[in-house]
MOPAC internal coordinates of N, CA, C and O (Angstrom, degrees):
PM7 1SCF
backbone

  N    0.0000 0     0.00 0     0.00 0    0    0    0
  C    1.4626 1     0.00 0     0.00 0    1    0    0
  C    1.5299 1   110.65 1     0.00 0    2    1    0
  O    1.2310 1   120.97 1   137.14 1    3    2    1
  N    1.3382 1   115.75 1   -42.86 1    3    2    1
  C    1.4688 1   117.24 1  -178.03 1    5    3    2
  C    1.5227 1   112.82 1   -68.71 1    6    5    3
  O    1.2310 1   120.40 1   165.74 1    7    6    5
  N    1.3411 1   116.84 1   -14.26 1    7    6    5
  C    1.4618 1   120.30 1   178.03 1    9    7    6
  C    1.5230 1   112.39 1  -103.76 1   10    9    7
  O    1.2310 1   120.39 1  -178.43 1   11   10    9
  N    1.3252 1   116.86 1     1.57 1   11   10    9
  C    1.4620 1   122.24 1   177.57 1   13   11   10
  C    1.5332 1   107.67 1   -67.04 1   14   13   11
  O    1.2310 1   119.90 1   -54.91 1   15   14   13
  N    1.3439 1   117.80 1   125.09 1   15   14   13
  C    1.4726 1   119.86 1  -176.56 1   17   15   14
  C    1.5319 1   113.71 1   -56.32 1   18   17   15
  O    1.2310 1   120.64 1   153.09 1   19   18   17
  N    1.3225 1   116.38 1   -26.91 1   19   18   17
  C    1.4615 1   119.84 1  -178.89 1   21   19   18
  C    1.5345 1   112.14 1   -74.20 1   22   21   19
  O    1.2310 1   120.27 1   154.85 1   23   22   21
  N    1.3389 1   117.09 1   -25.15 1   23   22   21
  C    1.4632 1   120.64 1  -174.54 1   25   23   22
  C    1.5218 1   114.52 1  -119.37 1   26   25   23
  O    1.2310 1   119.75 1   178.25 1   27   26   25
  N    1.3235 1   118.08 1    -1.75 1   27   26   25
  C    1.4599 1   121.14 1  -175.15 1   29   27   26
  C    1.5303 1   111.81 1   -58.71 1   30   29   27
  O    1.2310 1   119.95 1   143.01 1   31   30   29
  N    1.3250 1   117.69 1   -36.99 1   31   30   29
  C    1.4652 1   118.88 1  -177.58 1   33   31   30
  C    1.5286 1   112.18 1   -66.85 1   34   33   31
  O    1.2310 1   120.12 1   150.62 1   35   34   33
  N    1.3310 1   117.38 1   -29.38 1   35   34   33
  C    1.4582 1   120.08 1  -179.68 1   37   35   34
  C    1.5356 1   110.91 1   -73.42 1   38   37   35
  O    1.2310 1   120.60 1   143.07 1   39   38   37
  N    1.3349 1   116.45 1   -36.93 1   39   38   37
  C    1.4564 1   119.44 1   176.36 1   41   39   38
  C    1.5317 1   110.12 1   -70.49 1   42   41   39
  O    1.2310 1   120.41 1   149.63 1   43   42   41
  N    1.3130 1   116.82 1   -30.37 1   43   42   41
  C    1.4638 1   121.29 1   175.83 1   45   43   42
  C    1.5364 1   109.28 1   -65.55 1   46   45   43
  O    1.2310 1   120.77 1   140.13 1   47   46   45
  N    1.3390 1   116.14 1   -39.87 1   47   46   45
  C    1.4676 1   120.33 1   177.89 1   49   47   46
  C    1.5312 1   110.15 1   -58.47 1   50   49   47
  O    1.2310 1   120.71 1   137.18 1   51   50   49
  N    1.3436 1   116.25 1   -42.82 1   51   50   49
  C    1.4643 1   120.62 1   178.25 1   53   51   50
  C    1.5270 1   110.91 1   -64.19 1   54   53   51
  O    1.2310 1   120.77 1   137.90 1   55   54   53
  N    1.3291 1   116.13 1   -42.10 1   55   54   53
  C    1.4632 1   119.66 1  -175.49 1   57   55   54
  C    1.5314 1   112.67 1   -67.58 1   58   57   55
  O    1.2310 1   119.89 1   155.31 1   59   58   57
  N    1.3382 1   117.82 1   -24.69 1   59   58   57
  C    1.4657 1   119.46 1   178.13 1   61   59   58
  C    1.5259 1   111.90 1   -91.45 1   62   61   59
  O    1.2310 1   120.72 1  -175.80 1   63   62   61
  N    1.3396 1   116.23 1     4.20 1   63   62   61
  C    1.4571 1   119.16 1   171.45 1   65   63   62
  C    1.5152 1   117.37 1   106.33 1   66   65   63
  O    1.2310 1   119.08 1  -176.29 1   67   66   65
  N    1.3080 1   119.37 1     3.71 1   67   66   65
  C    1.4609 1   119.41 1   176.78 1   69   67   66
  C    1.5222 1   109.99 1   -68.88 1   70   69   67
  O    1.2310 1   119.90 1   -36.67 1   71   70   69
  N    1.3333 1   117.79 1   143.33 1   71   70   69
  C    1.4623 1   119.44 1   179.06 1   73   71   70
  C    1.5322 1   111.51 1   -69.43 1   74   73   71
  O    1.2310 1   120.98 1   -25.23 1   75   74   73
  N    1.3340 1   115.74 1   154.77 1   75   74   73
  C    1.4660 1   121.99 1  -178.60 1   77   75   74
  C    1.5290 1   111.27 1   -55.53 1   78   77   75
  O    1.2310 1   120.22 1   140.41 1   79   78   77
  N    1.3198 1   117.19 1   -39.59 1   79   78   77
  C    1.4720 1   120.67 1   179.81 1   81   79   78
  C    1.5224 1   112.58 1   -59.70 1   82   81   79
  O    1.2310 1   120.66 1   139.76 1   83   82   81
  N    1.3243 1   116.34 1   -40.24 1   83   82   81
  C    1.4626 1   120.48 1   179.59 1   85   83   82
  C    1.5266 1   110.66 1   -67.04 1   86   85   83
  O    1.2310 1   120.72 1   141.42 1   87   86   85
  N    1.3331 1   116.22 1   -38.58 1   87   86   85
  C    1.4620 1   120.61 1   179.83 1   89   87   86
  C    1.5331 1   109.74 1   -67.15 1   90   89   87
  O    1.2310 1   120.45 1   137.57 1   91   90   89
  N    1.3369 1   116.74 1   -42.43 1   91   90   89
  C    1.4722 1   120.41 1   178.39 1   93   91   90
  C    1.5302 1   110.89 1   -63.99 1   94   93   91
  O    1.2310 1   120.38 1   142.53 1   95   94   93
  N    1.3346 1   116.88 1   -37.47 1   95   94   93
  C    1.4697 1   119.78 1   176.52 1   97   95   94
  C    1.5262 1   110.68 1   -63.61 1   98   97   95
  O    1.2310 1   120.38 1   140.74 1   99   98   97
  N    1.3210 1   116.87 1   -39.26 1   99   98   97
  C    1.4653 1   120.77 1   178.70 1  101   99   98
  C    1.5325 1   110.26 1   -64.66 1  102  101   99
  O    1.2310 1   120.35 1   139.03 1  103  102  101
  N    1.3320 1   116.93 1   -40.97 1  103  102  101
  C    1.4640 1   120.50 1   177.27 1  105  103  102
  C    1.5314 1   110.44 1   -60.79 1  106  105  103
  O    1.2310 1   121.02 1   133.73 1  107  106  105
  N    1.3265 1   115.66 1   -46.27 1  107  106  105
  C    1.4625 1   119.77 1  -178.91 1  109  107  106
  C    1.5303 1   110.44 1   -64.38 1  110  109  107
  O    1.2310 1   120.46 1   139.35 1  111  110  109
  N    1.3223 1   116.72 1   -40.65 1  111  110  109
  C    1.4628 1   121.53 1   178.58 1  113  111  110
  C    1.5245 1   111.09 1   -59.60 1  114  113  111
  O    1.2310 1   121.11 1   144.05 1  115  114  113
  N    1.3399 1   115.48 1   -35.95 1  115  114  113
  C    1.4589 1   120.91 1  -178.52 1  117  115  114
  C    1.5275 1   112.89 1   -87.10 1  118  117  115
  O    1.2310 1   120.35 1  -173.45 1  119  118  117
  N    1.3386 1   116.94 1     6.55 1  119  118  117
  C    1.4574 1   120.70 1   176.33 1  121  119  118
  C    1.5178 1   114.38 1    79.26 1  122  121  119
  O    1.2310 1   120.63 1  -157.90 1  123  122  121
  N    1.3190 1   116.41 1    22.10 1  123  122  121
  C    1.4648 1   120.64 1   179.45 1  125  123  122
  C    1.5317 1   109.28 1  -110.65 1  126  125  123
  O    1.2310 1   120.30 1   -17.36 1  127  126  125
  N    1.3175 1   117.02 1   162.64 1  127  126  125
  C    1.4520 1   122.12 1  -178.71 1  129  127  126
  C    1.5267 1   110.03 1   -76.52 1  130  129  127
  O    1.2310 1   119.56 1   -62.72 1  131  130  129
  N    1.3448 1   118.45 1   117.28 1  131  130  129
  C    1.4636 1   120.02 1   179.59 1  133  131  130
  C    1.5317 1   112.82 1   -65.92 1  134  133  131
  O    1.2310 1   119.85 1   162.78 1  135  134  133
  N    1.3221 1   117.89 1   -17.22 1  135  134  133
  C    1.4509 1   121.83 1   177.31 1  137  135  134
  C    1.5202 1   112.86 1   -64.36 1  138  137  135
  O    1.2310 1   120.30 1   164.91 1  139  138  137
  N    1.3180 1   117.04 1   -15.09 1  139  138  137
  C    1.4673 1   122.24 1   178.01 1  141  139  138
  C    1.5275 1   110.47 1   -55.56 1  142  141  139
  O    1.2310 1   120.64 1   144.25 1  143  142  141
  N    1.3250 1   116.39 1   -35.75 1  143  142  141
  C    1.4670 1   120.20 1  -176.20 1  145  143  142
  C    1.5264 1   112.14 1   -70.55 1  146  145  143
  O    1.2310 1   119.91 1   165.93 1  147  146  145
  N    1.3408 1   117.78 1   -14.07 1  147  146  145
  C    1.4629 1   120.97 1   178.13 1  149  147  146
  C    1.5314 1   111.91 1   -86.79 1  150  149  147
  O    1.2310 1   120.37 1   170.92 1  151  150  149
  N    1.3360 1   116.90 1    -9.08 1  151  150  149
  C    1.4601 1   121.12 1   179.87 1  153  151  150
  C    1.5289 1   110.66 1   -81.63 1  154  153  151
  O    1.2310 1   120.85 1   -13.65 1  155  154  153
  N    1.3183 1   115.98 1   166.35 1  155  154  153
  C    1.4648 1   121.95 1   178.83 1  157  155  154
  C    1.5319 1   109.75 1   -72.55 1  158  157  155
  O    1.2310 1   119.79 1   -62.97 1  159  158  157
  N    1.3452 1   118.01 1   117.03 1  159  158  157
  C    1.4722 1   119.83 1  -177.72 1  161  159  158
  C    1.5236 1   113.87 1   -68.48 1  162  161  159
  O    1.2310 1   119.88 1   164.97 1  163  162  161
  N    1.3213 1   117.83 1   -15.03 1  163  162  161
  C    1.4595 1   121.07 1  -178.90 1  165  163  162
  C    1.5268 1   112.83 1   -83.77 1  166  165  163
  O    1.2310 1   119.85 1   161.51 1  167  166  165
  N    1.3505 1   117.90 1   -18.49 1  167  166  165
  C    1.4645 1   121.61 1  -179.28 1  169  167  166
  C    1.5211 1   109.70 1  -103.07 1  170  169  167
  O    1.2310 1   120.50 1   -21.34 1  171  170  169
  N    1.3255 1   116.65 1   158.66 1  171  170  169
  C    1.4624 1   119.74 1  -179.89 1  173  171  170
  C    1.5270 1   110.22 1   -72.21 1  174  173  171
  O    1.2310 1   121.01 1   -25.68 1  175  174  173
  N    1.3283 1   115.66 1   154.32 1  175  174  173
  C    1.4606 1   121.38 1   178.64 1  177  175  174
  C    1.5217 1   110.30 1   -61.53 1  178  177  175
  O    1.2310 1   120.59 1   136.96 1  179  178  177
  N    1.3209 1   116.47 1   -43.04 1  179  178  177
  C    1.4631 1   121.06 1  -177.10 1  181  179  178
  C    1.5240 1   111.13 1   -60.84 1  182  181  179
  O    1.2310 1   120.04 1   138.90 1  183  182  181
  N    1.3144 1   117.54 1   -41.10 1  183  182  181
  C    1.4663 1   120.25 1  -178.32 1  185  183  182
  C    1.5261 1   111.92 1   -68.96 1  186  185  183
  O    1.2310 1   120.26 1   156.87 1  187  186  185
  N    1.3197 1   117.11 1   -23.13 1  187  186  185
  C    1.4688 1   120.22 1  -177.90 1  189  187  186
  C    1.5185 1   113.28 1   -95.37 1  190  189  187
  O    1.2310 1   119.85 1   165.36 1  191  190  189
  N    1.3144 1   117.90 1   -14.64 1  191  190  189
  C    1.4648 1   119.56 1  -178.00 1  193  191  190
  C    1.5132 1   113.46 1  -110.23 1  194  193  191
  O    1.2310 1   119.13 1   172.08 1  195  194  193
  N    1.3301 1   119.26 1    -7.92 1  195  194  193
  C    1.4554 1   118.79 1  -176.42 1  197  195  194
  C    1.5222 1   113.18 1   -70.36 1  198  197  195
  O    1.2310 1   119.40 1   159.84 1  199  198  197
  N    1.3414 1   118.75 1   -20.16 1  199  198  197
  C    1.4588 1   120.51 1   177.73 1  201  199  198
  C    1.5295 1   111.06 1   -64.53 1  202  201  199
  O    1.2310 1   119.96 1   146.77 1  203  202  201
  N    1.3311 1   117.68 1   -33.23 1  203  202  201
  C    1.4583 1   121.85 1  -178.81 1  205  203  202
  C    1.5260 1   111.75 1   -67.37 1  206  205  203
  O    1.2310 1   119.88 1   146.76 1  207  206  205
  N    1.3196 1   117.83 1   -33.24 1  207  206  205
  C    1.4551 1   122.20 1  -174.22 1  209  207  206
  C    1.5236 1   111.64 1   -97.58 1  210  209  207
  O    1.2310 1   119.30 1  -133.78 1  211  210  209
  N    1.3097 1   118.93 1    46.22 1  211  210  209
  C    1.4553 1   121.51 1  -173.73 1  213  211  210
  C    1.5261 1   112.63 1   -73.05 1  214  213  211
  O    1.2310 1   120.55 1  -111.07 1  215  214  213
  N    1.3205 1   116.54 1    68.93 1  215  214  213
  C    1.4530 1   121.67 1   173.06 1  217  215  214
  C    1.5169 1   115.53 1    75.93 1  218  217  215
  O    1.2310 1   119.24 1  -156.87 1  219  218  217
  N    1.3097 1   119.05 1    23.13 1  219  218  217
  C    1.4559 1   120.62 1  -179.83 1  221  219  218
  C    1.5210 1   112.81 1   -84.15 1  222  221  219
  O    1.2310 1   119.79 1   179.71 1  223  222  221
  N    1.3080 1   118.01 1    -0.29 1  223  222  221
  C    1.4508 1   121.33 1   179.00 1  225  223  222
  C    1.5093 1   111.84 1   108.03 1  226  225  223
  O    1.2310 1   121.15 1     2.02 1  227  226  225
  N    1.3356 1   115.41 1  -177.98 1  227  226  225
  C    1.4667 1   119.87 1  -177.42 1  229  227  226
  C    1.5318 1   111.05 1   -74.47 1  230  229  227
  O    1.2310 1   120.27 1   -18.30 1  231  230  229
  N    1.3291 1   117.09 1   161.70 1  231  230  229
  C    1.4591 1   119.06 1   173.67 1  233  231  230
  C    1.5349 1   109.35 1   -56.19 1  234  233  231
  O    1.2310 1   120.65 1   -31.11 1  235  234  233
  N    1.3114 1   116.37 1   148.89 1  235  234  233
  C    1.4599 1   121.23 1  -175.88 1  237  235  234
  C    1.5276 1   112.09 1   -53.57 1  238  237  235
  O    1.2310 1   120.39 1   139.29 1  239  238  237
  N    1.3415 1   116.86 1   -40.71 1  239  238  237
  C    1.4703 1   119.71 1  -178.39 1  241  239  238
  C    1.5259 1   112.68 1   -68.19 1  242  241  239
  O    1.2310 1   119.93 1   164.83 1  243  242  241
  N    1.3552 1   117.73 1   -15.17 1  243  242  241
  C    1.4653 1   121.06 1   178.06 1  245  243  242
  C    1.5278 1   112.41 1  -109.44 1  246  245  243
  O    1.2310 1   120.48 1  -178.07 1  247  246  245
  N    1.3283 1   116.69 1     1.93 1  247  246  245
  C    1.4645 1   121.47 1   178.54 1  249  247  246
  C    1.5287 1   107.96 1   -66.65 1  250  249  247
  O    1.2310 1   119.83 1   -55.08 1  251  250  249
  N    1.3413 1   117.92 1   124.92 1  251  250  249
  C    1.4673 1   120.36 1  -176.57 1  253  251  250
  C    1.5355 1   113.56 1   -54.51 1  254  253  251
  O    1.2310 1   120.58 1   151.81 1  255  254  253
  N    1.3226 1   116.50 1   -28.19 1  255  254  253
  C    1.4638 1   119.64 1  -178.89 1  257  255  254
  C    1.5302 1   112.47 1   -74.31 1  258  257  255
  O    1.2310 1   120.23 1   155.48 1  259  258  257
  N    1.3435 1   117.16 1   -24.52 1  259  258  257
  C    1.4677 1   120.44 1  -174.53 1  261  259  258
  C    1.5165 1   114.66 1  -121.29 1  262  261  259
  O    1.2310 1   119.67 1   178.41 1  263  262  261
  N    1.3309 1   118.23 1    -1.59 1  263  262  261
  C    1.4588 1   121.17 1  -175.49 1  265  263  262
  C    1.5345 1   111.91 1   -58.75 1  266  265  263
  O    1.2310 1   120.14 1   144.69 1  267  266  265
  N    1.3291 1   117.33 1   -35.31 1  267  266  265
  C    1.4707 1   118.62 1  -177.73 1  269  267  266
  C    1.5243 1   111.94 1   -67.34 1  270  269  267
  O    1.2310 1   120.08 1   150.84 1  271  270  269
  N    1.3329 1   117.46 1   -29.16 1  271  270  269
  C    1.4645 1   120.04 1  -179.67 1  273  271  270
  C    1.5307 1   110.86 1   -74.20 1  274  273  271
  O    1.2310 1   120.34 1   143.99 1  275  274  273
  N    1.3273 1   116.95 1   -36.01 1  275  274  273
  C    1.4577 1   119.57 1   176.13 1  277  275  274
  C    1.5301 1   110.30 1   -71.18 1  278  277  275
  O    1.2310 1   120.71 1   150.11 1  279  278  277
  N    1.3164 1   116.25 1   -29.89 1  279  278  277
  C    1.4644 1   120.70 1   175.05 1  281  279  278
  C    1.5399 1   109.44 1   -64.89 1  282  281  279
  O    1.2310 1   120.99 1   139.76 1  283  282  281
  N    1.3388 1   115.70 1   -40.24 1  283  282  281
  C    1.4718 1   119.65 1   178.26 1  285  283  282
  C    1.5316 1   110.22 1   -59.11 1  286  285  283
  O    1.2310 1   120.69 1   136.80 1  287  286  285
  N    1.3386 1   116.29 1   -43.20 1  287  286  285
  C    1.4661 1   119.94 1   178.00 1  289  287  286
  C    1.5275 1   111.11 1   -63.45 1  290  289  287
  O    1.2310 1   120.79 1   138.25 1  291  290  289
  N    1.3332 1   116.10 1   -41.75 1  291  290  289
  C    1.4640 1   119.36 1  -175.56 1  293  291  290
  C    1.5282 1   112.45 1   -67.37 1  294  293  291
  O    1.2310 1   119.92 1   154.98 1  295  294  293
  N    1.3332 1   117.76 1   -25.02 1  295  294  293
  C    1.4643 1   119.14 1   178.03 1  297  295  294
  C    1.5236 1   111.98 1   -91.21 1  298  297  295
  O    1.2310 1   120.56 1  -176.24 1  299  298  297
  N    1.3459 1   116.53 1     3.76 1  299  298  297
  C    1.4567 1   119.22 1   170.83 1  301  299  298
  C    1.5099 1   117.19 1   107.34 1  302  301  299
  O    1.2310 1   119.46 1  -176.89 1  303  302  301
  N    1.3324 1   118.63 1     3.11 1  303  302  301
  C    1.4576 1   118.39 1   177.13 1  305  303  302
  C    1.5292 1   109.54 1   -68.30 1  306  305  303
  O    1.2310 1   120.05 1   -36.69 1  307  306  305
  N    1.3279 1   117.51 1   143.31 1  307  306  305
  C    1.4666 1   119.38 1   178.44 1  309  307  306
  C    1.5296 1   111.38 1   -69.26 1  310  309  307
  O    1.2310 1   121.04 1   -25.78 1  311  310  309
  N    1.3216 1   115.62 1   154.22 1  311  310  309
  C    1.4655 1   121.98 1  -178.33 1  313  311  310
  C    1.5305 1   110.94 1   -55.18 1  314  313  311
  O    1.2310 1   120.03 1   140.21 1  315  314  313
  N    1.3227 1   117.55 1   -39.79 1  315  314  313
  C    1.4647 1   120.84 1  -179.98 1  317  315  314
  C    1.5194 1   112.48 1   -59.93 1  318  317  315
  O    1.2310 1   120.35 1   139.93 1  319  318  317
  N    1.3120 1   116.94 1   -40.07 1  319  318  317
  C    1.4659 1   120.64 1   179.06 1  321  319  318
  C    1.5256 1   110.75 1   -67.11 1  322  321  319
  O    1.2310 1   120.47 1   141.06 1  323  322  321
  N    1.3176 1   116.70 1   -38.94 1  323  322  321
  C    1.4651 1   120.80 1   179.35 1  325  323  322
  C    1.5263 1   109.89 1   -66.46 1  326  325  323
  O    1.2310 1   120.37 1   137.87 1  327  326  325
  N    1.3413 1   116.90 1   -42.13 1  327  326  325
  C    1.4660 1   120.49 1   178.18 1  329  327  326
  C    1.5292 1   110.82 1   -64.18 1  330  329  327
  O    1.2310 1   120.24 1   143.00 1  331  330  329
  N    1.3214 1   117.15 1   -37.00 1  331  330  329
  C    1.4742 1   120.23 1   176.72 1  333  331  330
  C    1.5286 1   110.41 1   -64.04 1  334  333  331
  O    1.2310 1   120.37 1   140.40 1  335  334  333
  N    1.3251 1   116.90 1   -39.60 1  335  334  333
  C    1.4619 1   120.60 1   179.05 1  337  335  334
  C    1.5304 1   110.36 1   -65.08 1  338  337  335
  O    1.2310 1   120.22 1   139.98 1  339  338  337
  N    1.3162 1   117.19 1   -40.02 1  339  338  337
  C    1.4654 1   120.89 1   177.22 1  341  339  338
  C    1.5316 1   110.22 1   -61.14 1  342  341  339
  O    1.2310 1   121.01 1   133.84 1  343  342  341
  N    1.3259 1   115.68 1   -46.16 1  343  342  341
  C    1.4653 1   120.19 1  -179.29 1  345  343  342
  C    1.5266 1   110.40 1   -64.06 1  346  345  343
  O    1.2310 1   120.52 1   138.91 1  347  346  345
  N    1.3106 1   116.60 1   -41.09 1  347  346  345
  C    1.4596 1   122.08 1   178.35 1  349  347  346
  C    1.5237 1   111.23 1   -59.76 1  350  349  347
  O    1.2310 1   121.05 1   143.89 1  351  350  349
  N    1.3488 1   115.60 1   -36.11 1  351  350  349
  C    1.4563 1   120.85 1  -178.87 1  353  351  350
  C    1.5301 1   112.77 1   -86.98 1  354  353  351
  O    1.2310 1   120.48 1  -172.96 1  355  354  353
  N    1.3408 1   116.69 1     7.04 1  355  354  353
  C    1.4625 1   120.73 1   176.57 1  357  355  354
  C    1.5170 1   114.36 1    78.60 1  358  357  355
  O    1.2310 1   120.33 1  -156.64 1  359  358  357
  N    1.3260 1   116.97 1    23.36 1  359  358  357
  C    1.4592 1   121.01 1   179.60 1  361  359  358
  C    1.5346 1   109.03 1  -112.36 1  362  361  359
  O    1.2310 1   120.53 1   -17.27 1  363  362  361
  N    1.3156 1   116.60 1   162.73 1  363  362  361
  C    1.4572 1   122.34 1  -179.51 1  365  363  362
  C    1.5305 1   110.33 1   -75.83 1  366  365  363
  O    1.2310 1   119.39 1   -62.79 1  367  366  365
  N    1.3469 1   118.76 1   117.21 1  367  366  365
  C    1.4621 1   120.26 1   179.33 1  369  367  366
  C    1.5307 1   113.26 1   -66.33 1  370  369  367
  O    1.2310 1   120.19 1   162.42 1  371  370  369
  N    1.3380 1   117.25 1   -17.58 1  371  370  369
  C    1.4591 1   120.90 1   177.71 1  373  371  370
  C    1.5270 1   113.01 1   -64.64 1  374  373  371
  O    1.2310 1   120.41 1   165.59 1  375  374  373
  N    1.3185 1   116.83 1   -14.41 1  375  374  373
  C    1.4714 1   121.85 1   177.51 1  377  375  374
  C    1.5291 1   110.25 1   -55.91 1  378  377  375
  O    1.2310 1   120.61 1   144.79 1  379  378  377
  N    1.3142 1   116.44 1   -35.21 1  379  378  377
  C    1.4643 1   119.77 1  -176.26 1  381  379  378
  C    1.5294 1   112.24 1   -71.36 1  382  381  379
  O    1.2310 1   119.97 1   168.19 1  383  382  381
  N    1.3376 1   117.66 1   -11.81 1  383  382  381
  C    1.4620 1   120.77 1   177.67 1  385  383  382
  C    1.5294 1   112.05 1   -88.55 1  386  385  383
  O    1.2310 1   120.44 1   172.96 1  387  386  385
  N    1.3411 1   116.76 1    -7.04 1  387  386  385
  C    1.4602 1   121.30 1   179.99 1  389  387  386
  C    1.5320 1   110.82 1   -83.27 1  390  389  387
  O    1.2310 1   120.69 1   -12.08 1  391  390  389
  N    1.3146 1   116.29 1   167.92 1  391  390  389
  C    1.4608 1   122.32 1   179.69 1  393  391  390
  C    1.5348 1   109.18 1   -74.25 1  394  393  391
  O    1.2310 1   119.17 1   -62.95 1  395  394  393
  N    1.3445 1   119.19 1   117.05 1  395  394  393
  C    1.4652 1   120.89 1  -177.86 1  397  395  394
  C    1.5240 1   113.56 1   -68.85 1  398  397  395
  O    1.2310 1   119.74 1   165.93 1  399  398  397
  N    1.3327 1   118.09 1   -14.07 1  399  398  397
  C    1.4557 1   121.72 1  -178.80 1  401  399  398
  C    1.5302 1   112.74 1   -84.54 1  402  401  399
  O    1.2310 1   120.14 1   164.98 1  403  402  401
  N    1.3407 1   117.33 1   -15.02 1  403  402  401
  C    1.4606 1   121.25 1  -179.08 1  405  403  402
  C    1.5198 1   109.52 1  -108.55 1  406  405  403
  O    1.2310 1   120.81 1   -22.84 1  407  406  405
  N    1.3261 1   116.05 1   157.16 1  407  406  405
  C    1.4599 1   119.48 1  -179.13 1  409  407  406
  C    1.5276 1   110.55 1   -71.07 1  410  409  407
  O    1.2310 1   120.80 1   -25.22 1  411  410  409
  N    1.3183 1   116.07 1   154.78 1  411  410  409
  C    1.4609 1   121.73 1   178.30 1  413  411  410
  C    1.5206 1   109.89 1   -61.69 1  414  413  411
  O    1.2310 1   120.65 1   137.13 1  415  414  413
  N    1.3213 1   116.37 1   -42.87 1  415  414  413
  C    1.4596 1   121.09 1  -177.64 1  417  415  414
  C    1.5299 1   111.37 1   -60.84 1  418  417  415
  O    1.2310 1   120.30 1   138.58 1  419  418  417
  N    1.3306 1   117.03 1   -41.42 1  419  418  417
  C    1.4646 1   119.86 1  -178.11 1  421  419  418
  C    1.5271 1   112.13 1   -69.15 1  422  421  419
  O    1.2310 1   120.21 1   157.81 1  423  422  421
  N    1.3311 1   117.20 1   -22.19 1  423  422  421
  C    1.4629 1   120.57 1  -177.80 1  425  423  422
  C    1.5169 1   113.24 1   -95.89 1  426  425  423
  O    1.2310 1   119.95 1   168.03 1  427  426  425
  N    1.3183 1   117.70 1   -11.97 1  427  426  425
  C    1.4624 1   119.48 1  -177.02 1  429  427  426
  C    1.5146 1   113.73 1  -115.33 1  430  429  427
  O    1.2310 1   118.74 1   173.81 1  431  430  429
  N    1.3243 1   120.00 1    -6.19 1  431  430  429
  C    1.4615 1   120.11 1  -173.60 1  433  431  430
  C    1.5261 1   113.33 1   -69.43 1  434  433  431
  O    1.2310 1   118.70 1   151.61 1  435  434  433
  N    1.3203 1   120.08 1   -28.39 1  435  434  433
  C    1.4562 1   120.08 1  -179.60 1  437  435  434
  C    1.5280 1   112.69 1   -80.62 1  438  437  435
  O    1.2310 1   120.14 1   157.16 1  439  438  437
  N    1.3188 1   117.34 1   -22.84 1  439  438  437
  C    1.4586 1   120.55 1  -175.79 1  441  439  438
  C    1.5237 1   113.42 1   -71.78 1  442  441  439
  O    1.2310 1   119.48 1   155.59 1  443  442  441
  N    1.3353 1   118.60 1   -24.41 1  443  442  441
  C    1.4524 1   121.26 1  -170.79 1  445  443  442
  C    1.5195 1   115.09 1   -92.47 1  446  445  443
  O    1.2310 1   119.21 1  -178.27 1  447  446  445
  N    1.3474 1   119.12 1     1.73 1  447  446  445
  C    1.4536 1   117.25 1  -177.18 1  449  447  446
  C    1.5235 1   110.64 1   -92.52 1  450  449  447
  O    1.2310 1   120.74 1   -69.66 1  451  450  449
  N    1.3073 1   116.19 1   110.34 1  451  450  449
  C    1.4567 1   121.79 1   179.76 1  453  451  450
  C    1.5127 1   111.04 1  -102.69 1  454  453  451
  O    1.2310 1   119.99 1  -154.93 1  455  454  453
  N    1.3228 1   117.62 1    25.07 1  455  454  453
  C    1.4626 1   120.16 1  -175.62 1  457  455  454
  C    1.5279 1   112.73 1   -98.96 1  458  457  455
  O    1.2310 1   119.59 1  -166.04 1  459  458  457
  N    1.3000 1   118.40 1    13.96 1  459  458  457
  C    1.4566 1   121.38 1   178.88 1  461  459  458
  C    1.5154 1   111.12 1   -78.20 1  462  461  459
  O    1.2310 1   120.08 1    -3.78 1  463  462  461
  N    1.3149 1   117.45 1   176.22 1  463  462  461
  C    1.4704 1   120.02 1   179.84 1  465  463  462
  C    1.5150 1   111.00 1   -69.17 1  466  465  463
  O    1.2310 1   119.94 1   -26.78 1  467  466  465
  N    1.3306 1   117.72 1   153.22 1  467  466  465
  C    1.4658 1   119.72 1   178.62 1  469  467  466
  C    1.5254 1   109.76 1   -67.05 1  470  469  467
  O    1.2310 1   120.89 1   -30.57 1  471  470  469
  N    1.3201 1   115.90 1   149.43 1  471  470  469
  C    1.4527 1   120.19 1  -179.46 1  473  471  470
  C    1.5263 1   110.92 1   -69.32 1  474  473  471
  O    1.2310 1   120.53 1   142.66 1  475  474  473
  N    1.3361 1   116.59 1   -37.34 1  475  474  473
  C    1.4513 1   120.28 1  -179.56 1  477  475  474
  C    1.5293 1   107.65 1  -146.69 1  478  477  475
  O    1.2310 1   120.27 1   -47.52 1  479  478  477
  N    1.3051 1   117.09 1   132.48 1  479  478  477
  C    1.4545 1   120.37 1   178.52 1  481  479  478
  C    1.5156 1   110.69 1   -69.29 1  482  481  479
  O    1.2310 1   120.00 1   -38.61 1  483  482  481
  N    1.3119 1   117.61 1   141.39 1  483  482  481
  C    1.4508 1   123.03 1   176.53 1  485  483  482
  C    1.5305 1   109.06 1   -78.08 1  486  485  483
  O    1.2310 1   119.16 1   -58.58 1  487  486  485
  N    1.3487 1   119.21 1   121.42 1  487  486  485
  C    1.4597 1   120.73 1  -176.08 1  489  487  486
  C    1.5271 1   113.72 1   -69.00 1  490  489  487
  O    1.2310 1   118.61 1   164.20 1  491  490  489
  N    1.3043 1   120.26 1   -15.80 1  491  490  489
  C    1.4572 1   121.76 1  -176.54 1  493  491  490
  C    1.4942 1   113.58 1   -89.30 1  494  493  491
  O    1.2310 1   120.10 1   180.00 1  495  494  493

């Protein structure tokens, strides 16, 4: 990881004495996940992140069902227009509020379980 061309400059920042917080801020500023700095720098990024993607499908931005909407964003359409297009096509516009780097399945599986205990017992 510390030799990955995409992250080498951040490890260099640490080696010259910058605090971890400053390095994480730089990662976030550059649009990268600051959690990268919590991983083992001696192992590759791929070997440390593949456990998270255990067959849940492609990242949302590469999902064939939604790729055209992320393309709309990338060419400059406002988020509102993209959400309107999703609604027009019969899809949930809230999809655009999810993390495009993670699969849809991994982000929606906890929301659908209604088998937990009731919040308040009915007195009747």
